[in-house]
C-alpha positions as CSV (number, residue, x, y, z in Angstrom):
1,M,54.4,29.9,20.0
2,N,51.1,31.1,21.3
3,A,51.3,34.2,19.1
4,H,52.0,32.0,16.1
5,R,49.0,29.8,16.9
6,K,46.8,32.9,17.4
7,R,47.8,34.2,14.0
8,G,47.1,30.8,12.4
9,A,43.6,30.7,14.1
10,I,42.8,34.2,12.8
11,A,43.9,33.2,9.3
12,D,41.8,30.1,9.4
13,L,38.8,32.1,10.7
14,G,39.3,34.6,7.8
15,R,39.3,31.8,5.2
16,I,36.2,30.3,6.7
17,M,34.4,33.6,6.6
18,L,35.5,34.2,3.0
19,I,34.2,30.7,2.0
20,L,30.9,31.3,3.7
21,A,30.5,34.7,2.0
22,V,31.2,33.0,-1.4
23,I,28.8,30.2,-0.7
24,S,26.1,32.7,0.3
25,I,26.2,34.2,-3.2
26,W,24.7,31.0,-4.6
27,V,22.8,29.7,-1.6
28,V,20.8,32.9,-0.8
29,P,19.1,33.3,-4.2
30,L,18.2,29.6,-4.3
31,W,16.8,29.7,-0.7
32,W,14.8,32.8,-1.5
33,T,13.4,31.0,-4.6
34,V,12.3,27.9,-2.7
35,I,10.8,29.8,0.2
36,T,8.9,32.1,-2.2
37,A,7.6,29.1,-4.2
38,I,6.0,27.5,-1.1
39,R,4.7,30.8,0.4
40,P,1.1,31.8,0.1
41,V,0.4,34.7,-2.2
42,S,-0.9,36.8,0.7
43,E,2.6,36.7,2.3
44,T,4.3,38.2,-0.7
45,L,2.5,41.5,-0.6
46,S,5.1,43.0,1.7
47,L,8.2,44.6,0.1
48,T,10.4,43.4,3.0
49,P,12.3,40.2,2.1
50,Q,11.1,37.2,4.1
51,W,13.4,34.2,4.4
52,I,11.0,31.8,6.1
53,T,7.3,31.1,5.8
54,R,4.9,29.9,8.6
55,R,2.3,28.5,6.2
56,P,4.0,26.5,3.4
57,T,1.7,25.5,0.6
58,W,2.0,23.6,-2.7
59,E,-0.8,25.6,-4.3
60,N,1.8,27.6,-6.3
61,F,3.1,24.4,-8.0
62,A,-0.4,23.3,-8.8
63,R,-1.0,26.7,-10.5
64,A,2.3,26.4,-12.3
65,F,1.5,23.0,-13.8
66,E,-1.6,24.6,-15.3
67,L,0.4,27.2,-17.3
68,A,1.9,24.9,-19.9
69,P,2.2,21.3,-21.0
70,W,5.4,20.7,-19.0
71,G,5.4,17.0,-19.8
72,R,5.8,17.7,-23.5
73,Y,8.4,20.3,-22.9
74,Y,10.4,17.9,-20.6
75,L,10.2,15.2,-23.4
76,N,11.4,17.7,-26.0
77,T,14.3,18.9,-23.8
78,F,15.4,15.4,-23.0
79,Q,15.4,14.4,-26.6
80,V,17.5,17.5,-27.6
81,V,19.9,17.2,-24.7
82,I,20.6,13.4,-25.0
83,G,20.6,13.6,-28.8
84,T,23.2,16.4,-28.8
85,F,25.4,14.6,-26.4
86,L,25.3,11.4,-28.4
87,I,26.2,13.3,-31.6
88,Q,29.1,15.0,-29.8
89,M,30.4,11.6,-28.7
90,V,30.6,10.5,-32.3
91,T,32.6,13.5,-33.3
92,I,34.8,14.5,-30.3
93,I,36.1,11.0,-29.3
94,P,37.8,10.4,-32.7
95,A,39.0,14.0,-32.8
96,A,40.4,13.9,-29.3
97,Y,42.2,10.6,-30.0
98,A,43.7,12.0,-33.2
99,F,45.0,15.1,-31.6
100,A,46.3,13.2,-28.6
101,R,47.9,10.1,-30.2
102,L,48.3,10.4,-33.9
103,R,51.0,12.3,-35.7
104,F,50.2,14.1,-38.9
105,P,51.3,17.3,-40.7
106,G,49.5,20.4,-39.3
107,R,48.1,18.6,-36.2
108,D,48.9,21.3,-33.7
109,L,47.8,24.1,-36.1
110,L,44.4,22.4,-36.6
111,F,44.0,21.9,-32.9
112,Y,44.7,25.6,-32.2
113,V,42.2,26.5,-35.0
114,L,39.6,24.3,-33.3
115,L,40.2,26.0,-30.0
116,V,39.2,29.3,-31.6
117,Q,35.7,28.1,-31.2
118,L,36.0,28.5,-27.5
119,M,36.7,32.2,-27.9
120,L,33.5,32.9,-30.0
121,P,30.3,33.6,-28.2
122,A,27.4,31.5,-29.3
123,A,25.4,34.6,-30.3
124,A,28.0,35.5,-32.9
125,L,27.2,32.3,-34.8
126,I,23.5,32.5,-34.8
127,F,23.1,34.1,-38.2
128,P,25.4,31.6,-40.2
129,N,23.9,28.7,-38.3
130,Y,20.4,29.8,-39.1
131,T,21.3,30.3,-42.7
132,T,22.7,26.8,-42.9
133,I,19.7,25.3,-41.1
134,K,17.3,27.1,-43.4
135,T,19.2,26.0,-46.5
136,L,18.9,22.4,-45.3
137,G,15.1,22.8,-44.7
138,L,15.4,22.0,-41.0
139,V,13.9,25.1,-39.4
140,D,11.4,24.2,-36.7
141,T,12.8,20.7,-36.1
142,K,14.7,19.2,-33.2
143,I,17.6,18.3,-35.4
144,A,18.1,22.0,-35.9
145,L,18.7,22.4,-32.2
146,M,21.4,19.7,-32.2
147,L,23.4,20.3,-35.4
148,P,25.2,23.5,-34.4
149,Y,26.6,21.7,-31.3
150,A,27.6,18.5,-33.1
151,A,31.3,19.3,-32.7
152,S,32.4,20.6,-29.3
153,A,35.8,22.3,-29.1
154,F,35.5,22.2,-25.3
155,G,34.8,18.5,-25.3
156,T,37.6,17.8,-27.7
157,F,40.0,19.7,-25.6
158,L,39.0,17.9,-22.4
159,L,39.2,14.4,-23.9
160,R,42.5,15.2,-25.6
161,Q,44.0,16.2,-22.3
162,A,42.7,13.1,-20.7
163,F,43.8,10.8,-23.5
164,R,47.4,12.2,-23.2
165,T,47.5,11.0,-19.5
166,V,47.0,7.4,-20.6
167,P,50.3,5.5,-20.7
168,Q,51.3,4.6,-24.3
169,E,52.3,1.2,-23.1
170,L,48.6,0.3,-22.4
171,E,47.7,1.2,-26.0
172,D,50.6,-0.8,-27.4
173,A,49.7,-3.8,-25.4
174,A,46.0,-3.7,-26.5
175,L,47.1,-3.4,-30.2
176,I,49.4,-6.3,-29.8
177,D,46.5,-8.4,-28.4
178,G,44.5,-7.6,-31.6
179,C,42.3,-4.8,-30.3
180,N,40.9,-2.5,-33.0
181,W,40.5,1.2,-32.6
182,L,36.9,1.0,-31.3
183,G,37.9,-1.6,-28.8
184,L,40.9,0.4,-27.8
185,V,38.8,3.5,-27.0
186,R,36.1,1.4,-25.3
187,H,38.2,-0.9,-23.1
188,V,41.4,1.2,-22.5
189,Y,40.8,4.9,-22.8
190,L,37.2,5.5,-21.7
191,P,37.5,3.5,-18.4
192,L,40.6,5.4,-17.5
193,I,39.2,8.8,-18.2
194,K,35.8,8.1,-16.7
195,P,35.8,11.2,-14.4
196,V,36.5,13.6,-17.3
197,F,34.0,11.8,-19.6
198,I,31.2,12.0,-17.0
199,A,32.0,15.6,-16.2
200,F,31.8,16.6,-19.8
201,A,28.5,14.7,-20.1
202,L,27.1,16.8,-17.2
203,N,28.5,20.0,-18.6
204,S,26.9,19.3,-22.0
205,I,23.5,18.4,-20.4
206,I,23.4,21.4,-18.3
207,Y,24.4,23.8,-21.1
208,H,21.8,22.5,-23.5
209,W,19.1,22.2,-20.9
210,N,19.5,26.0,-20.2
211,E,19.8,27.0,-23.9
212,F,17.3,29.6,-24.8
213,L,18.4,31.9,-27.6
214,W,19.0,29.3,-30.3
215,P,15.7,27.4,-29.7
216,L,13.9,30.8,-29.7
217,V,15.3,31.4,-33.2
218,V,14.6,28.1,-34.9
219,I,11.5,26.7,-33.1
220,N,8.1,28.0,-34.1
221,S,5.6,25.2,-33.2
222,P,4.3,25.3,-29.6
223,G,4.5,21.5,-29.5
224,K,8.3,21.5,-30.1
225,R,9.3,24.0,-27.5
226,T,11.9,23.2,-24.9
227,L,11.6,23.9,-21.2
228,T,13.3,27.3,-21.4
229,L,11.0,28.4,-24.2
230,G,8.0,27.1,-22.3
231,L,9.1,29.0,-19.2
232,A,9.4,32.3,-21.2
233,M,6.1,31.8,-22.9
234,A,4.4,30.9,-19.6
235,F,5.6,34.2,-18.0
236,K,4.7,36.1,-21.1
237,S,1.1,34.9,-21.0
238,Q,0.6,36.3,-17.5
239,E,-0.9,39.7,-17.7
240,T,-1.5,40.3,-14.0
241,G,1.9,41.5,-13.1
242,F,4.7,39.8,-11.2
243,D,3.2,36.8,-9.3
244,W,6.4,35.9,-7.5
245,P,5.2,32.6,-5.9
246,L,3.9,31.4,-9.3
247,M,7.1,32.5,-11.1
248,T,9.4,30.8,-8.6
249,A,7.4,27.6,-8.5
250,T,7.5,27.5,-12.3
251,L,11.3,28.1,-12.3
252,L,11.8,25.3,-9.8
253,I,9.8,22.9,-12.1
254,V,12.3,23.7,-14.9
255,I,15.6,23.5,-12.9
256,A,14.7,20.7,-10.5
257,P,16.5,18.0,-12.6
258,L,19.6,20.2,-12.8
259,L,19.7,20.7,-9.0
260,M,19.4,17.0,-8.5
261,L,22.2,16.3,-11.0
262,F,24.5,18.8,-9.3
263,V,23.8,17.3,-5.8
264,V,24.6,13.8,-7.0
265,F,27.5,14.5,-9.3
266,Q,29.1,17.6,-7.7
267,R,32.5,16.0,-7.3
268,W,32.7,15.5,-11.0
269,F,32.3,19.2,-11.6
270,I,35.5,19.7,-9.5
271,R,37.4,17.0,-11.3
272,I,36.5,18.3,-14.8
273,Y,38.7,21.4,-14.1
274,A,41.3,19.7,-11.8
275,Q,42.1,17.0,-14.4
276,S,42.0,19.2,-17.5
277,G,44.1,22.1,-16.3
278,I,41.2,24.6,-16.7
279,K,40.6,27.2,-14.1
280,G,36.9,28.0,-13.4
């Protein structure tokens, strides 16, 4: 009995050590970024990594705010992120409901064709997307940043899977009570799939917040840049070499909202995969 308990304790200790090792892969770079951002420039001259600082300072953030009009970039990014998500809601909710509840010829085939989008890297679609945007005369506009993501195969798949878990009896009862399609989705489906809906919203926001390549292709005006473009241009404008405290402080300015989102809604990120059958 004691030997069995000993083996169990060793196994638990091994799992704990493995979990800590995996956590460190994400925590260590973030910790180094934060410490470097609040460290005086004089402490960064050493090539030896330093994980603490004895003289924390906010001077690096003050210098970072002078590099670019971050307020304008934040506003542009919020507009693009929220606008893209709202457009996606208009397209993926009806599509997910149709694939989950309606029966029509070729439904499964169309769904599989839609899922092919998940297999295509975004970079592979840049040329046809840019050609379409140029034909429509939308180059260098915020609408151009949103249109290629108007239909999300990932979101359609998630909501379809969630809609399929809603009992058919609830829909039948709502229809008997005179509920139309919009009321059915609003009062029956969305409240019941709230975890998946919120999780997709967070996933969409984070993805488009970090988007860099597509804005780089279609945006030319400095006043229409997003945060990622502003970050790249700010670094590019520095000709004095790698100023690590300044770079890390600027990076934290850009990613701070995402860090807060993850801290507040981290349990939704787990549910998005647990309830949809996707393995991360």
